[in-house]
KETORTI-442256 format. One record per residue (C-alpha): residue in three letters; chain; x, y, z. Coordinates in steps of 0.1 Angstrom, whole numbers, always signed. Layout:
<atom><type>ALA</type><mol>A</mol><x>X</x><y>Y</y><z>Z</z></atom>
...
***
This chain:
<atom><type>MET</type><mol>A</mol><x>+1335</x><y>+73</y><z>+431</z></atom>
<atom><type>ASP</type><mol>A</mol><x>+1343</x><y>+93</y><z>+466</z></atom>
<atom><type>ILE</type><mol>A</mol><x>+1353</x><y>+83</y><z>+498</z></atom>
<atom><type>ASN</type><mol>A</mol><x>+1320</x><y>+74</y><z>+508</z></atom>
<atom><type>GLY</type><mol>A</mol><x>+1316</x><y>+51</y><z>+477</z></atom>
<atom><type>SER</type><mol>A</mol><x>+1290</x><y>+74</y><z>+461</z></atom>
<atom><type>THR</type><mol>A</mol><x>+1290</x><y>+80</y><z>+424</z></atom>
<atom><type>PRO</type><mol>A</mol><x>+1268</x><y>+100</y><z>+402</z></atom>
<atom><type>LEU</type><mol>A</mol><x>+1239</x><y>+78</y><z>+400</z></atom>
<atom><type>HIS</type><mol>A</mol><x>+1236</x><y>+71</y><z>+437</z></atom>
<atom><type>VAL</type><mol>A</mol><x>+1223</x><y>+114</y><z>+433</z></atom>
<atom><type>LEU</type><mol>A</mol><x>+1192</x><y>+99</y><z>+413</z></atom>
<atom><type>ARG</type><mol>A</mol><x>+1188</x><y>+77</y><z>+440</z></atom>
<atom><type>VAL</type><mol>A</mol><x>+1190</x><y>+99</y><z>+472</z></atom>
<atom><type>MET</type><mol>A</mol><x>+1168</x><y>+121</y><z>+453</z></atom>
<atom><type>ASP</type><mol>A</mol><x>+1141</x><y>+95</y><z>+448</z></atom>
<atom><type>ASN</type><mol>A</mol><x>+1143</x><y>+86</y><z>+483</z></atom>
<atom><type>LYS</type><mol>A</mol><x>+1138</x><y>+123</y><z>+497</z></atom>
<atom><type>THR</type><mol>A</mol><x>+1108</x><y>+123</y><z>+468</z></atom>
<atom><type>ASP</type><mol>A</mol><x>+1077</x><y>+115</y><z>+496</z></atom>
<atom><type>ILE</type><mol>A</mol><x>+1093</x><y>+136</y><z>+523</z></atom>
<atom><type>ASP</type><mol>A</mol><x>+1101</x><y>+165</y><z>+501</z></atom>
<atom><type>ARG</type><mol>A</mol><x>+1065</x><y>+168</y><z>+489</z></atom>
<atom><type>MET</type><mol>A</mol><x>+1044</x><y>+160</y><z>+521</z></atom>
<atom><type>TYR</type><mol>A</mol><x>+1065</x><y>+199</y><z>+536</z></atom>
<atom><type>PHE</type><mol>A</mol><x>+1063</x><y>+214</y><z>+496</z></atom>
<atom><type>GLY</type><mol>A</mol><x>+1027</x><y>+206</y><z>+499</z></atom>
<atom><type>GLU</type><mol>A</mol><x>+1017</x><y>+216</y><z>+536</z></atom>
<atom><type>ALA</type><mol>A</mol><x>+1039</x><y>+249</y><z>+529</z></atom>
<atom><type>VAL</type><mol>A</mol><x>+1014</x><y>+257</y><z>+496</z></atom>
<atom><type>THR</type><mol>A</mol><x>+986</x><y>+246</y><z>+514</z></atom>
<atom><type>PHE</type><mol>A</mol><x>+995</x><y>+271</y><z>+540</z></atom>
<atom><type>LEU</type><mol>A</mol><x>+1002</x><y>+300</y><z>+515</z></atom>
<atom><type>LYS</type><mol>A</mol><x>+972</x><y>+295</y><z>+500</z></atom>
<atom><type>CYS</type><mol>A</mol><x>+953</x><y>+297</y><z>+539</z></atom>
<atom><type>GLN</type><mol>A</mol><x>+972</x><y>+330</y><z>+535</z></atom>
<atom><type>GLY</type><mol>A</mol><x>+952</x><y>+343</y><z>+507</z></atom>
<atom><type>TYR</type><mol>A</mol><x>+982</x><y>+340</y><z>+480</z></atom>
<atom><type>VAL</type><mol>A</mol><x>+971</x><y>+322</y><z>+443</z></atom>
<atom><type>ILE</type><mol>A</mol><x>+995</x><y>+298</y><z>+433</z></atom>
<atom><type>SER</type><mol>A</mol><x>+997</x><y>+288</y><z>+397</z></atom>
<atom><type>SER</type><mol>A</mol><x>+1010</x><y>+257</y><z>+384</z></atom>
<atom><type>PHE</type><mol>A</mol><x>+1038</x><y>+275</y><z>+371</z></atom>
<atom><type>MET</type><mol>A</mol><x>+1052</x><y>+290</y><z>+406</z></atom>
<atom><type>LEU</type><mol>A</mol><x>+1048</x><y>+257</y><z>+414</z></atom>
<atom><type>ARG</type><mol>A</mol><x>+1076</x><y>+242</y><z>+385</z></atom>
<atom><type>VAL</type><mol>A</mol><x>+1095</x><y>+273</y><z>+392</z></atom>
<atom><type>LEU</type><mol>A</mol><x>+1094</x><y>+266</y><z>+433</z></atom>
<atom><type>HIS</type><mol>A</mol><x>+1098</x><y>+225</y><z>+429</z></atom>
<atom><type>LEU</type><mol>A</mol><x>+1129</x><y>+230</y><z>+401</z></atom>
<atom><type>GLU</type><mol>A</mol><x>+1154</x><y>+252</y><z>+418</z></atom>
<atom><type>ARG</type><mol>A</mol><x>+1150</x><y>+231</y><z>+447</z></atom>
<atom><type>LYS</type><mol>A</mol><x>+1158</x><y>+205</y><z>+436</z></atom>
<atom><type>GLU</type><mol>A</mol><x>+1182</x><y>+216</y><z>+414</z></atom>
<atom><type>LYS</type><mol>A</mol><x>+1203</x><y>+235</y><z>+448</z></atom>
<atom><type>GLU</type><mol>A</mol><x>+1202</x><y>+192</y><z>+462</z></atom>
<atom><type>VAL</type><mol>A</mol><x>+1217</x><y>+183</y><z>+430</z></atom>
<atom><type>ASN</type><mol>A</mol><x>+1244</x><y>+205</y><z>+429</z></atom>
<atom><type>GLU</type><mol>A</mol><x>+1251</x><y>+201</y><z>+469</z></atom>
<atom><type>ILE</type><mol>A</mol><x>+1254</x><y>+165</y><z>+464</z></atom>
<atom><type>LEU</type><mol>A</mol><x>+1274</x><y>+169</y><z>+435</z></atom>
<atom><type>GLU</type><mol>A</mol><x>+1302</x><y>+190</y><z>+450</z></atom>
<atom><type>GLU</type><mol>A</mol><x>+1304</x><y>+166</y><z>+482</z></atom>
<atom><type>ILE</type><mol>A</mol><x>+1308</x><y>+136</y><z>+462</z></atom>
<atom><type>GLY</type><mol>A</mol><x>+1340</x><y>+157</y><z>+443</z></atom>
<atom><type>ASN</type><mol>A</mol><x>+1354</x><y>+164</y><z>+474</z></atom>
<atom><type>ASN</type><mol>A</mol><x>+1351</x><y>+135</y><z>+493</z></atom>
<atom><type>ALA</type><mol>A</mol><x>+1371</x><y>+121</y><z>+459</z></atom>
<atom><type>GLU</type><mol>A</mol><x>+1396</x><y>+147</y><z>+462</z></atom>
<atom><type>VAL</type><mol>A</mol><x>+1406</x><y>+137</y><z>+498</z></atom>
<atom><type>THR</type><mol>A</mol><x>+1409</x><y>+100</y><z>+489</z></atom>
<atom><type>GLY</type><mol>A</mol><x>+1434</x><y>+114</y><z>+461</z></atom>
<atom><type>LEU</type><mol>A</mol><x>+1412</x><y>+104</y><z>+429</z></atom>
<atom><type>SER</type><mol>A</mol><x>+1407</x><y>+123</y><z>+404</z></atom>
<atom><type>VAL</type><mol>A</mol><x>+1378</x><y>+145</y><z>+402</z></atom>
<atom><type>HIS</type><mol>A</mol><x>+1358</x><y>+149</y><z>+369</z></atom>
<atom><type>SER</type><mol>A</mol><x>+1354</x><y>+188</y><z>+363</z></atom>
<atom><type>PHE</type><mol>A</mol><x>+1315</x><y>+189</y><z>+362</z></atom>
<atom><type>PHE</type><mol>A</mol><x>+1319</x><y>+186</y><z>+404</z></atom>
<atom><type>HIS</type><mol>A</mol><x>+1339</x><y>+219</y><z>+404</z></atom>
<atom><type>GLU</type><mol>A</mol><x>+1317</x><y>+242</y><z>+371</z></atom>
<atom><type>ASP</type><mol>A</mol><x>+1293</x><y>+255</y><z>+396</z></atom>
<atom><type>LYS</type><mol>A</mol><x>+1325</x><y>+266</y><z>+422</z></atom>
<atom><type>GLU</type><mol>A</mol><x>+1345</x><y>+284</y><z>+394</z></atom>
<atom><type>ARG</type><mol>A</mol><x>+1320</x><y>+303</y><z>+372</z></atom>
<atom><type>ASP</type><mol>A</mol><x>+1310</x><y>+336</y><z>+380</z></atom>
<atom><type>ILE</type><mol>A</mol><x>+1275</x><y>+337</y><z>+371</z></atom>
<atom><type>PRO</type><mol>A</mol><x>+1253</x><y>+337</y><z>+405</z></atom>
<atom><type>LEU</type><mol>A</mol><x>+1238</x><y>+306</y><z>+414</z></atom>
<atom><type>ASP</type><mol>A</mol><x>+1211</x><y>+321</y><z>+438</z></atom>
<atom><type>MET</type><mol>A</mol><x>+1176</x><y>+329</y><z>+421</z></atom>
<atom><type>LYS</type><mol>A</mol><x>+1176</x><y>+359</y><z>+437</z></atom>
<atom><type>GLU</type><mol>A</mol><x>+1208</x><y>+373</y><z>+432</z></atom>
<atom><type>PHE</type><mol>A</mol><x>+1206</x><y>+364</y><z>+391</z></atom>
<atom><type>LEU</type><mol>A</mol><x>+1166</x><y>+383</y><z>+391</z></atom>
<atom><type>ASN</type><mol>A</mol><x>+1186</x><y>+413</y><z>+403</z></atom>
<atom><type>THR</type><mol>A</mol><x>+1208</x><y>+414</y><z>+376</z></atom>
<atom><type>VAL</type><mol>A</mol><x>+1184</x><y>+407</y><z>+347</z></atom>
<atom><type>ARG</type><mol>A</mol><x>+1161</x><y>+432</y><z>+366</z></atom>
<atom><type>GLU</type><mol>A</mol><x>+1191</x><y>+459</y><z>+364</z></atom>
<atom><type>SER</type><mol>A</mol><x>+1203</x><y>+456</y><z>+328</z></atom>
<atom><type>HIS</type><mol>A</mol><x>+1166</x><y>+453</y><z>+312</z></atom>
<atom><type>LEU</type><mol>A</mol><x>+1159</x><y>+483</y><z>+336</z></atom>
<atom><type>VAL</type><mol>A</mol><x>+1185</x><y>+507</y><z>+317</z></atom>
<atom><type>VAL</type><mol>A</mol><x>+1173</x><y>+494</y><z>+285</z></atom>
<atom><type>ALA</type><mol>A</mol><x>+1138</x><y>+505</y><z>+293</z></atom>
<atom><type>THR</type><mol>A</mol><x>+1151</x><y>+540</y><z>+307</z></atom>
<atom><type>LEU</type><mol>A</mol><x>+1169</x><y>+542</y><z>+273</z></atom>
<atom><type>VAL</type><mol>A</mol><x>+1144</x><y>+539</y><z>+253</z></atom>
<atom><type>ALA</type><mol>A</mol><x>+1118</x><y>+564</y><z>+275</z></atom>
<atom><type>THR</type><mol>A</mol><x>+1143</x><y>+592</y><z>+272</z></atom>
<atom><type>MET</type><mol>A</mol><x>+1150</x><y>+590</y><z>+241</z></atom>
<atom><type>THR</type><mol>A</mol><x>+1111</x><y>+587</y><z>+229</z></atom>
<atom><type>PHE</type><mol>A</mol><x>+1107</x><y>+619</y><z>+259</z></atom>
<atom><type>ALA</type><mol>A</mol><x>+1132</x><y>+634</y><z>+234</z></atom>
<atom><type>ALA</type><mol>A</mol><x>+1118</x><y>+626</y><z>+201</z></atom>
<atom><type>GLY</type><mol>A</mol><x>+1083</x><y>+636</y><z>+214</z></atom>
<atom><type>ILE</type><mol>A</mol><x>+1101</x><y>+671</y><z>+228</z></atom>
<atom><type>ALA</type><mol>A</mol><x>+1121</x><y>+679</y><z>+197</z></atom>
<atom><type>VAL</type><mol>A</mol><x>+1095</x><y>+668</y><z>+169</z></atom>
<atom><type>PRO</type><mol>A</mol><x>+1107</x><y>+668</y><z>+131</z></atom>
<atom><type>GLY</type><mol>A</mol><x>+1106</x><y>+695</y><z>+114</z></atom>
<atom><type>GLY</type><mol>A</mol><x>+1105</x><y>+720</y><z>+141</z></atom>
<atom><type>TYR</type><mol>A</mol><x>+1079</x><y>+744</y><z>+154</z></atom>
<atom><type>ASN</type><mol>A</mol><x>+1059</x><y>+778</y><z>+135</z></atom>
<atom><type>SER</type><mol>A</mol><x>+1077</x><y>+803</y><z>+151</z></atom>
<atom><type>GLU</type><mol>A</mol><x>+1047</x><y>+829</y><z>+147</z></atom>
<atom><type>SER</type><mol>A</mol><x>+1018</x><y>+801</y><z>+155</z></atom>
<atom><type>GLY</type><mol>A</mol><x>+1044</x><y>+778</y><z>+179</z></atom>
<atom><type>PHE</type><mol>A</mol><x>+1025</x><y>+749</y><z>+166</z></atom>
<atom><type>ALA</type><mol>A</mol><x>+1047</x><y>+718</y><z>+147</z></atom>
<atom><type>THR</type><mol>A</mol><x>+1057</x><y>+726</y><z>+112</z></atom>
<atom><type>LEU</type><mol>A</mol><x>+1043</x><y>+690</y><z>+103</z></atom>
<atom><type>SER</type><mol>A</mol><x>+1018</x><y>+691</y><z>+118</z></atom>
<atom><type>HIS</type><mol>A</mol><x>+993</x><y>+681</y><z>+95</z></atom>
<atom><type>ASN</type><mol>A</mol><x>+1015</x><y>+656</y><z>+77</z></atom>
<atom><type>SER</type><mol>A</mol><x>+1000</x><y>+620</y><z>+79</z></atom>
<atom><type>ALA</type><mol>A</mol><x>+1032</x><y>+607</y><z>+83</z></atom>
<atom><type>PHE</type><mol>A</mol><x>+1041</x><y>+633</y><z>+114</z></atom>
<atom><type>LYS</type><mol>A</mol><x>+1009</x><y>+617</y><z>+128</z></atom>
<atom><type>ALA</type><mol>A</mol><x>+1016</x><y>+587</y><z>+132</z></atom>
<atom><type>PHE</type><mol>A</mol><x>+1050</x><y>+595</y><z>+144</z></atom>
<atom><type>ILE</type><mol>A</mol><x>+1033</x><y>+612</y><z>+174</z></atom>
<atom><type>ILE</type><mol>A</mol><x>+1013</x><y>+580</y><z>+182</z></atom>
<atom><type>THR</type><mol>A</mol><x>+1043</x><y>+556</y><z>+175</z></atom>
<atom><type>ASP</type><mol>A</mol><x>+1064</x><y>+579</y><z>+199</z></atom>
<atom><type>ALA</type><mol>A</mol><x>+1037</x><y>+581</y><z>+226</z></atom>
<atom><type>LEU</type><mol>A</mol><x>+1025</x><y>+540</y><z>+227</z></atom>
<atom><type>ALA</type><mol>A</mol><x>+1067</x><y>+539</y><z>+227</z></atom>
<atom><type>PHE</type><mol>A</mol><x>+1066</x><y>+565</y><z>+256</z></atom>
<atom><type>VAL</type><mol>A</mol><x>+1041</x><y>+546</y><z>+282</z></atom>
<atom><type>SER</type><mol>A</mol><x>+1050</x><y>+510</y><z>+273</z></atom>
<atom><type>SER</type><mol>A</mol><x>+1087</x><y>+519</y><z>+286</z></atom>
<atom><type>LEU</type><mol>A</mol><x>+1077</x><y>+540</y><z>+316</z></atom>
<atom><type>PHE</type><mol>A</mol><x>+1056</x><y>+513</y><z>+324</z></atom>
<atom><type>ALA</type><mol>A</mol><x>+1082</x><y>+483</y><z>+321</z></atom>
<atom><type>ILE</type><mol>A</mol><x>+1100</x><y>+505</y><z>+346</z></atom>
<atom><type>PHE</type><mol>A</mol><x>+1071</x><y>+508</y><z>+372</z></atom>
<atom><type>LEU</type><mol>A</mol><x>+1069</x><y>+470</y><z>+370</z></atom>
<atom><type>HIS</type><mol>A</mol><x>+1110</x><y>+468</y><z>+370</z></atom>
<atom><type>PHE</type><mol>A</mol><x>+1107</x><y>+491</y><z>+404</z></atom>
<atom><type>PHE</type><mol>A</mol><x>+1079</x><y>+468</y><z>+418</z></atom>
<atom><type>SER</type><mol>A</mol><x>+1096</x><y>+433</y><z>+411</z></atom>
<atom><type>VAL</type><mol>A</mol><x>+1124</x><y>+451</y><z>+439</z></atom>
<atom><type>TYR</type><mol>A</mol><x>+1103</x><y>+441</y><z>+465</z></atom>
<atom><type>LEU</type><mol>A</mol><x>+1098</x><y>+402</y><z>+459</z></atom>
<atom><type>ARG</type><mol>A</mol><x>+1127</x><y>+389</y><z>+470</z></atom>
<atom><type>LYS</type><mol>A</mol><x>+1121</x><y>+379</y><z>+506</z></atom>
<atom><type>ASN</type><mol>A</mol><x>+1113</x><y>+340</y><z>+497</z></atom>
<atom><type>GLU</type><mol>A</mol><x>+1107</x><y>+315</y><z>+466</z></atom>
<atom><type>LEU</type><mol>A</mol><x>+1075</x><y>+327</y><z>+461</z></atom>
<atom><type>GLN</type><mol>A</mol><x>+1082</x><y>+364</y><z>+458</z></atom>
<atom><type>VAL</type><mol>A</mol><x>+1113</x><y>+354</y><z>+435</z></atom>
<atom><type>ALA</type><mol>A</mol><x>+1092</x><y>+334</y><z>+415</z></atom>
<atom><type>ILE</type><mol>A</mol><x>+1065</x><y>+361</y><z>+409</z></atom>
<atom><type>GLY</type><mol>A</mol><x>+1093</x><y>+386</y><z>+407</z></atom>
<atom><type>TRP</type><mol>A</mol><x>+1104</x><y>+363</y><z>+374</z></atom>
<atom><type>ILE</type><mol>A</mol><x>+1071</x><y>+365</y><z>+363</z></atom>
<atom><type>ILE</type><mol>A</mol><x>+1072</x><y>+408</y><z>+366</z></atom>
<atom><type>VAL</type><mol>A</mol><x>+1102</x><y>+411</y><z>+349</z></atom>
<atom><type>ALA</type><mol>A</mol><x>+1088</x><y>+388</y><z>+321</z></atom>
<atom><type>PHE</type><mol>A</mol><x>+1059</x><y>+411</y><z>+316</z></atom>
<atom><type>ALA</type><mol>A</mol><x>+1082</x><y>+445</y><z>+318</z></atom>
<atom><type>ASP</type><mol>A</mol><x>+1103</x><y>+425</y><z>+291</z></atom>
<atom><type>LEU</type><mol>A</mol><x>+1073</x><y>+423</y><z>+268</z></atom>
<atom><type>PHE</type><mol>A</mol><x>+1066</x><y>+456</y><z>+272</z></atom>
<atom><type>THR</type><mol>A</mol><x>+1101</x><y>+472</y><z>+265</z></atom>
<atom><type>ALA</type><mol>A</mol><x>+1101</x><y>+447</y><z>+234</z></atom>
<atom><type>PHE</type><mol>A</mol><x>+1071</x><y>+465</y><z>+224</z></atom>
<atom><type>ALA</type><mol>A</mol><x>+1077</x><y>+498</y><z>+233</z></atom>
<atom><type>MET</type><mol>A</mol><x>+1112</x><y>+493</y><z>+211</z></atom>
<atom><type>GLY</type><mol>A</mol><x>+1084</x><y>+480</y><z>+184</z></atom>
<atom><type>ALA</type><mol>A</mol><x>+1067</x><y>+514</y><z>+185</z></atom>
<atom><type>MET</type><mol>A</mol><x>+1103</x><y>+535</y><z>+183</z></atom>
<atom><type>VAL</type><mol>A</mol><x>+1114</x><y>+518</y><z>+155</z></atom>
<atom><type>VAL</type><mol>A</mol><x>+1083</x><y>+530</y><z>+140</z></atom>
<atom><type>ALA</type><mol>A</mol><x>+1083</x><y>+564</y><z>+152</z></atom>
<atom><type>PHE</type><mol>A</mol><x>+1117</x><y>+567</y><z>+138</z></atom>
<atom><type>SER</type><mol>A</mol><x>+1110</x><y>+559</y><z>+103</z></atom>
<atom><type>THR</type><mol>A</mol><x>+1080</x><y>+575</y><z>+100</z></atom>
<atom><type>SER</type><mol>A</mol><x>+1096</x><y>+606</y><z>+112</z></atom>
<atom><type>THR</type><mol>A</mol><x>+1122</x><y>+599</y><z>+85</z></atom>
<atom><type>TYR</type><mol>A</mol><x>+1097</x><y>+599</y><z>+57</z></atom>
<atom><type>ALA</type><mol>A</mol><x>+1077</x><y>+626</y><z>+69</z></atom>
<atom><type>VAL</type><mol>A</mol><x>+1108</x><y>+652</y><z>+65</z></atom>
<atom><type>LEU</type><mol>A</mol><x>+1122</x><y>+636</y><z>+36</z></atom>
<atom><type>LYS</type><mol>A</mol><x>+1089</x><y>+636</y><z>+17</z></atom>
<atom><type>SER</type><mol>A</mol><x>+1105</x><y>+657</y><z>-6</z></atom>
<atom><type>SER</type><mol>A</mol><x>+1128</x><y>+632</y><z>-20</z></atom>
<atom><type>THR</type><mol>A</mol><x>+1108</x><y>+603</y><z>-21</z></atom>
<atom><type>GLY</type><mol>A</mol><x>+1136</x><y>+575</y><z>-29</z></atom>
<atom><type>VAL</type><mol>A</mol><x>+1154</x><y>+582</y><z>+1</z></atom>
<atom><type>ALA</type><mol>A</mol><x>+1128</x><y>+585</y><z>+26</z></atom>
<atom><type>ILE</type><mol>A</mol><x>+1114</x><y>+548</y><z>+10</z></atom>
<atom><type>ALA</type><mol>A</mol><x>+1151</x><y>+536</y><z>+13</z></atom>
<atom><type>THR</type><mol>A</mol><x>+1162</x><y>+543</y><z>+44</z></atom>
<atom><type>CYS</type><mol>A</mol><x>+1124</x><y>+531</y><z>+59</z></atom>
<atom><type>PHE</type><mol>A</mol><x>+1133</x><y>+495</y><z>+48</z></atom>
<atom><type>ILE</type><mol>A</mol><x>+1164</x><y>+497</y><z>+65</z></atom>
<atom><type>VAL</type><mol>A</mol><x>+1150</x><y>+507</y><z>+96</z></atom>
<atom><type>LEU</type><mol>A</mol><x>+1123</x><y>+483</y><z>+93</z></atom>
<atom><type>THR</type><mol>A</mol><x>+1145</x><y>+453</y><z>+88</z></atom>
<atom><type>TYR</type><mol>A</mol><x>+1148</x><y>+455</y><z>+124</z></atom>
<atom><type>PHE</type><mol>A</mol><x>+1116</x><y>+434</y><z>+127</z></atom>
<atom><type>PRO</type><mol>A</mol><x>+1128</x><y>+404</y><z>+108</z></atom>
<atom><type>MET</type><mol>A</mol><x>+1165</x><y>+407</y><z>+120</z></atom>
<atom><type>SER</type><mol>A</mol><x>+1147</x><y>+406</y><z>+158</z></atom>
<atom><type>ILE</type><mol>A</mol><x>+1135</x><y>+374</y><z>+149</z></atom>
<atom><type>ILE</type><mol>A</mol><x>+1159</x><y>+353</y><z>+126</z></atom>
<atom><type>VAL</type><mol>A</mol><x>+1186</x><y>+368</y><z>+151</z></atom>
<atom><type>PRO</type><mol>A</mol><x>+1173</x><y>+345</y><z>+181</z></atom>
<atom><type>PHE</type><mol>A</mol><x>+1165</x><y>+317</y><z>+165</z></atom>
<atom><type>PHE</type><mol>A</mol><x>+1201</x><y>+316</y><z>+149</z></atom>
<atom><type>LEU</type><mol>A</mol><x>+1219</x><y>+322</y><z>+185</z></atom>
<atom><type>ARG</type><mol>A</mol><x>+1193</x><y>+295</y><z>+198</z></atom>
<atom><type>TYR</type><mol>A</mol><x>+1210</x><y>+274</y><z>+169</z></atom>
<atom><type>LEU</type><mol>A</mol><x>+1244</x><y>+281</y><z>+175</z></atom>
<atom><type>TYR</type><mol>A</mol><x>+1245</x><y>+273</y><z>+207</z></atom>
<atom><type>LYS</type><mol>A</mol><x>+1225</x><y>+239</y><z>+202</z></atom>
<atom><type>GLN</type><mol>A</mol><x>+1256</x><y>+232</y><z>+176</z></atom>
<atom><type>LEU</type><mol>A</mol><x>+1280</x><y>+239</y><z>+205</z></atom>
<atom><type>THR</type><mol>A</mol><x>+1263</x><y>+224</y><z>+233</z></atom>
<atom><type>PHE</type><mol>A</mol><x>+1262</x><y>+185</y><z>+218</z></atom>
***
């Protein structure tokens, strides 16, 4: 309890009292945006509503903790978690951080696939100038999958650049999150295509040694089951540590 007699239970009560007023202004804002030609989906509404509510709750909890310190009462660490941690609380800042890190990944994939497409496995014929393994089926699969990875990563980079301009208000930030999510899908597809391109190029070069070629492809392709298992394992581990 703080100097004003407020407890964490009062937070829920305060939020309930503000519900009708908040809904009125929130509804008017959404109606105005729709009149301006914006398309407001249910997902965007949930993102904007939850972000606004979370900010209000954090402000009330921080006020309770500060008032309790004035009276000399001990304050639970929960009231100071947001003040002590280094992660950005603002959704705009967090979006910028996520965008920058994911942009680096997409750029690396584009760089590696471009280099692999220029310096093809097996090299070029010195007389004709064509790729030495151009008639090899595995080499053809490499070219196709490498091109898919390159184009997908480039499109992901384009989406990241486009999302930079969506930062003026909460609606644009919500749309920015959606664009970043689509960019991540293209990046993930590019990574998968890059794995297949690497395995097919290895098989094309090591075709004369079938055992080594098959073993190498098997090791490389373990990326796909591991990319599914590891996230589920980390999520399970997180739940075990937090509950």
